[in-house]
N, C-alpha and C positions, 0 to 999 in steps of 0.2 A: 411380178405376180400380183394378181388382183385379190383383195380380201373384202368380204362383205359379211357383216355380222348383224343381222336385223331379225327381230321376232315380232309378230303381231298375233295376239291371242285374245279370244273372248271366252269368258267363263265366269264361274261363281267363286267367291271367297270361301275357303274351307274352314277358316277360323277367323276370329276377330284379329284385326291388325295389331301388331305389337310395336309400339314406338320406343326406341332406345336412343341413347346419345353416345357419340364417341367421346374419347377423353378430351378432345378439342371442343366439345359441345355441339358437334354437327348431328342433327337428327337423322335417323335412319329407321324406316318402318319395314318390318318383315311380315309377310302374310303368305298364305297358300292359295293356289288357284286350281280349280278343277275344270277341265275342258273336255266336253263330250266329243267322241269321235264315232261317227256312224259310217258303216260300210256294209253293203249287201244284207240288210235286215238285222245286222248285229250292231250293238252299241257298246263301246268301251269308254272308260274315263281315264284321262291322263292327269296326273297331279304334278304341279310345279311349285317350287319355292321361289318367291319374288321378294326383291328388296327395292325400296323407293327412298331416295335420299333427299335431304333438305326440305324445301317448301312442299314439294310433291309428296314426300313421306308424311309430313304433318297433315296435309289435306286428306290423304288416304286414311290415316289414323283417326282423324276427327269426323269424317263423313261417311265411312263405310263400316260394315259389320259382317259377321259370318252370314253367308248366303246371298249377299248382294252381288248382282251381275256387274261386271266391268269389262271394258275393252282396253287392252294395254299394248303399248309399243315399247320395245326395249332391245337389249342385246343379251347374248349368252355369255356367261362367265364361268370358267372352269376354276375350281379351287381344290386344294389338297390339304390334308392335316393328318396328324398322328393321333390315334385314339389312345385312351387311357391304358389299354392292354398292349400298346406298342405297335399295333397294326396300322398300316397306312390306309387312309380313306380318301375318297374323292367324290365330288359332286359337280353337277352343272346346274347353275342357278340362272335366274333371269334378273337383270338389273333394269328396272322400268325407267323410261325416259318420259313417258306420257301415260296417264291413266284417265280414261273417260268413264264416268259413273253412268250406268245404264239403268233402265227401269223406271224412269220418271222421277217425280219428286214427292216425298212423303215426309211430313214433319214428325220428328221423334219427340220423346217426352220432354227434352230440354229445349225444344224449339229449333234446333239446328236441322238443316236439310240433310237427309240421308242419301239422296240420290243426286241427279242432275244430268244435264246433257241431252236428255230425251224428253219429248213432250208426252210420250205415252205413260199413262198411270200404271201403278202396280196393280196386279190382278190378285184375286184370292181373298176377298173378304174384308177389304178396307184397311189395310195397313198392318204393320208387323208389331207395333207396340201398343195395342189396345186402342187403335183409332176408332172414332165413333161414327164411321160411315154406315149407312143403312141401305139395303137393296130397294130400288124403286122400280115399279112396274111401268113399262112404257107402252102406251096405247097408240098404235099406228094411225088411228083416226085423227089424233091430235095434229098430225103433220099434213093433213089435206089442205090446210089454208096456206101453207108455205108456197110461194110463187116460183120455186125452182125445183 
């Protein structure tokens, strides 16, 4: 019997990533991902819990924040536990194997890049953490001298 467990999702982080360490010192980063689903003029949002382990988890924790767009590849993982009231609970989470930071590159307050992977800049007023970009009016007559 053939088995295949692969997930590819693009969406925005729903909360700041939380970096924790196992008892053995292995880093694991947990974050939420919101993915828009559009069908026949209706739009819904699906929410997923994601974990990223080791170096990948540290990179996600250090270079992303709530609202950042990412593209991730990973696998589904089913888990069960017993709640404090004795009831049995279950969930399906995503374990990330690869995370691409989307939305271009913007320097944060501490100088670390908050994006990566794409050459397109962030839109919407010049950065998220008080960046000093200003709007510039472009006059098309300035481009008449360009030979292409």
